[in-house]
Structures are given as structure tokens and as C-alpha cells.
N, C-alpha and C positions, 0 to 999 in steps of 0.2 A: 543816658543813649535811650532806657525805658519810655523817658519824657517825649523825646522825640519820633519814637515809633509812635505813640500813644496821640499824640499833638499830628502827626502825617495821617493817623487813621481817622481822627478828628474832620482832618481837615475833610476827606476824603467823603466821609458822610456827607457831610456838608453841600460840597461841593457834586453830589447824586442827587440830594433833594434839590438845590436851585433848580440845576438844569432837568431835573425830573419837571419841576414849575414848569417849564416853558417847553415840554413836549407834550403834542398836542394830545387830547382827555378821549378823542372820537376816532375810532379807527375803522378803514373800507376796506374790504378784502372783494378783489373783481378779479373773477378768470371767464375767457371764454371760449368754445370749440365752434367750429362749424360743421354737422355732421348732415352726410349725404341722406338725406330720409328726412318727409315731409314731419312736418309739428306734429301730426296727429299720431305718427306711430313715435315719434319718442315720447311723448307726454306719461303715458300711462306706465311707464317704468321709474317714475317722478310724482308722477298723482297718489302713489298707493307707498305708504308709508310700509306696510310690510317687505315692499321689494329692496329698499332702503340699504337692507344688508348685505343684499347680493352684488350690488355695482358699487356701492359706496367703501372708504376705508373703513367707514365705522361696523365694524364684523369681529366677528369670533376670531379670526383668522388675526387681524390684529391687536385685537384682544380678548383671552383665551376667558378674561371673568366676564364679560360684555352680556348682558341679558336685559331682553329686551320685551314687554309687557303693553298692550295694546286697550287701553280703558274704555273705547269706543269706536268710533266707524275710523279709518284708516285713510279713508279718503273723500276729499269733497272741502269744504270749508269745516272747518271744528272739528278737522282729522286730526288725531295726533294719536302719539306714542311715547312711554319709557324708559328709559334707561338706567341700569347700574353696570359699575365697571371701575374695576381699582384702577386701573391706567388712565384710561378716560374721564372718570369722575361721573357722578351723575347727574343726570337730568330732563328734558322733555322738550317735545317739539311739539309746533300745534301750527296746524295755517289756519289764516287768519282770513286769506283773501284765493281766492279758487278761481281760477278764469281759463277753462278747458282749452288744452293745444295754444295756449300764450303765455300765463304767467301764474305760478305759484307765491305765493307770498307766508313767510311762518316766521315764529316766534319762538326762539329758543332759551330755555333757562336752566342754569347750572349753579340749583341756590347755596352750595356750599363756594361755592365763587362770590356768590350774590351778582351776578354775570347775568343778563339777557342781551339774547342778540336779536336784531332784526335782520332777516336773510328774505332773499326771492331768487328766483331762478325767471327765467324769460324765455320765450322762446317766439322766435322773429321769425315768419316764412319770408325767405328770399327767393321765391320764386324758382323755376329749375329743380326743385323737388329737395333741393335744400334748406336745413336751418340752421341760423346761430343760435345758441345756447348762452347765455350769460348766466352767472350765480353769482351774487351779490351779496354779501354780510357785513353789515356795521352793527358798531360793541361799544357804548358809551362807559370809557374805564373809571368817569369820577374825575373829582378834580385830588385825590391821592399823588402826590408825587411822585411816590416809589411805586404803586400800581402803574403809572403811566409809563414806566420802563416795560410793562407787560407788550406794550403796544407792538416795538418793531420785534418781537419773537412767534405774537401771535400772528402780524401780517404774515410772515415768512412760513408760519404751519400752516396757518389757513390755506395759504394762496399754494403749498404743498398740495393739501389736502384735497382741494378743489381741482387741481390740475388732473390728478388723479382720477376724482370721481368722475369726471368729464369724460375722460376716455374711456371709464368703466363703464359709463352713459351712452356713450358712442359703439362699444362693442358689444353691448345689454342687445341695442337697436337694431344693430346691422345684423346680429346672429340668432335673434330671436331666441337667445337663451342668457341670461347671467352668468360673467365668470367674475366676476372680482373686478377692484377697481384697477385701472392702469398700473405701470408697474414705478416704481421706488424711485 
């Protein structure tokens, strides 16, 4: 009986690895919202990393151990922030491209997970005073078939975070004061 259990567990492990080989190594997460304001009014909330904890899910209310430091400028190309947190892990984010009222491109590194995320927030003037805002992240999980199993989980978690963040950005823009991310 014990031999059957061992063979079943071994078979399951092999199956997970084989399926993992065929899972995509690149994960892309994208969410969008249209905000009834011009891009010039929305952009300042996203352009300054010191404001992010006020409208994103990445704040002390979500993880009490979260602590940010800002080693230099927090806006413009090269603007960056570092954080430590038990729940979310440690990491840093740096703006790589910065086009006012149009686009922010960033690189996010989480050394403990050996992960680099490439992200972009785009502001597309739609006329009539409204602006579609699109948030996109792309991460390469590499060739490890077991790490590729994180893709669907990561996609779901980031998608939910982006949706809440975009609602927080909309609320901050329309009210002129940040009140945290959107509801869970």
C-alpha cells in the first residue's frame, strides 16, 4: 500500500514538472480604466513615487511592516524607491522612461525572488476631458518548470492589485486627495 502512495506522489511530481515545461515563462498583466480628467491632472499622482502609497495597495494598511526609503529623486527618469516588507517582500522600483502626461516605464526588482518586472503606465488622451489609463507589467519567470506555476497566481494577484490601484488613482485625481486603493 505504501508503495502505491509513493508511486502516486512521484507520478504527480513528474506530471507537475512536465506540465510546467509547457507553461509560458513570460507573464503579462494589463488593466485599464478611463478617468474623467485630462492626463495632465492624473499624471502627477503616478509621477511621484512618494505618492504611490496613498493610492495603491502597496501601503502600510495592507502590510503593516512596509517601509519605504527614497535614495534620490522620486520623480522623473531615474526616480526610485526601495521598500522592505514581511508580507510583500523587499524590492525597488526605478523609472526608466518618463514622458509627462503620457507614459511611465519602470523596472521593479525583487532580489529575494530573483525577479525583475518591467512595467508601464500609459495615459492616452481621448478628447472630451477623459483619459484611458493602462497599467501593464511583464515578468519573465525563466525556464524553471516549477517557477512557471507561479504565472497564473501572479497574473491573478497583480490583476486584482492593478484594478484597485487604478480606482485609487481615479479617486485621488477626481477628489484631489488620496484615499487609498479601490475596494477589494
